[in-house]
N, C-alpha and C positions, 0 to 999 in steps of 0.2 A: 503494499500499500504505500503510494506516494504522499508525503507532506506537502501541505500547500506552500510553505516556504522551507528553504533549507534552514537548519537551527541557526547558523551563523548570521544568516539574514533577518531572522525574525529578532533576534538578538540587538543586532545593530538597529533596526526600527525601534525596539524599547529605549535603548541608550539615546537615540536619537530624539524620542518624545521627550526624556527626561532633559535633554539639553535644552530643548526647546521651551520646557517650563521653566528651567533654572533661567534662560534667558529673559523671559518674560517676567519672572519674580525680581530679578535684578533691575532691570528696567522700571519697574514698577516703585522699588526703593528709590532709585536715582530720581525718578518723577517727584516722588515724596519729598526729597530733600530740596530739589528745586522749588518746589510749593512753600517748603518751610521757609527758604531763603527769601521768598517773594512777600511772605507773612511778616517777615521780620523775627521769626523764631528760631531759635538755635536749633539745628538739626540734630536729632536723635542718632548717637552711634548705633549701627545695627547690634541687636542683641545675639546671644548666643542661638534663642529659639529663632530670628529672622534667619540667620545664616543657615541653618539647618532645616528650615521649614519644607523645602522643595524633598528633601532626601526623607523627613519623617512621613510626610502624606504619601510618597512614593511607596515606602516600606510598609505603612499602615494598608494602603491600596482601599479598594472596594468603594464604599460611600463617601469616605474622607477624601480620597483623590478626586472623585468626579466633583464633589462641592468643591473642593479647592480648585480645579480647573474652571468652574463655572464662577466662583467668587474672584477669580483673578481676571476673568475677561469682563466682568462687571466692573471692577475697580478700573481697569485699564479704559473701559469705555466712558467711565467718568472723569478720568486723570486726563486723558488726551485733549478733549475739546476745552476742558476747564484750565489747563495749562496755556493752550495756544491762546485762548481769550484772556488770560491774566497778562501773557507777554504781550499781546497786541494792544492792550490798555498802557502798560508799561512802556512801550515802543513809542506811544503818542504823548509819552510826558506825563501821564496821570497816575494817581496815587491808587495801586490795586492791592494795597495791605489788608483793608477790610474783607475784602473778596476772596483774598488768598488764604486769609485766617480761617474763613468758614471752609473753605476747599481742604485746609489742613486738618480741620477737626472732622470733617466727613472720611478724609483719608485714613485717618487714624483709626477711628472707629471701624472701618471697613478692613484695614491690616489686623487690627486685634481679632477681629471676628475670624478672619481667615488662620491667624494664628491659634485660634482656640480649637482648629480642627485637627492639629498634629497633637497626637498622643503624648502625655508626658513622658519623659525619660524613665523607662522600666516598667510602665504600666502593662506592656504587653509580654514582658519578658524578654529573655534575651533573643538576639535575631537569629532565626533558623532559616537555613537554605539545603535545598535537597542538591 
């Protein structure tokens, strides 16, 4: 019986999906830093939970991974036009700090909700693989 994909190809696709998710998460964190700067707020240094988020939800898999993907898409859909609008206002020489602060607060709430999807360290026991 033939497998639909050679094992090495399916593993490459899995790693590619993870790399895409990691790149999206990194871009989201960078956009959050830019919004913080526009709001006049000191940007937070990424926590260990933020740095390990993609790996944690990938290892958890299932509903956590799906919700993380959807939540990251939603957060990106909020940040892209919001950041573009803030930059346009700033480019015209107007103060965008009030709107930027509002976007910053929304970003933090959404980011924190995403981080809550990752299981706490040790909650699922040691990582096991076949």
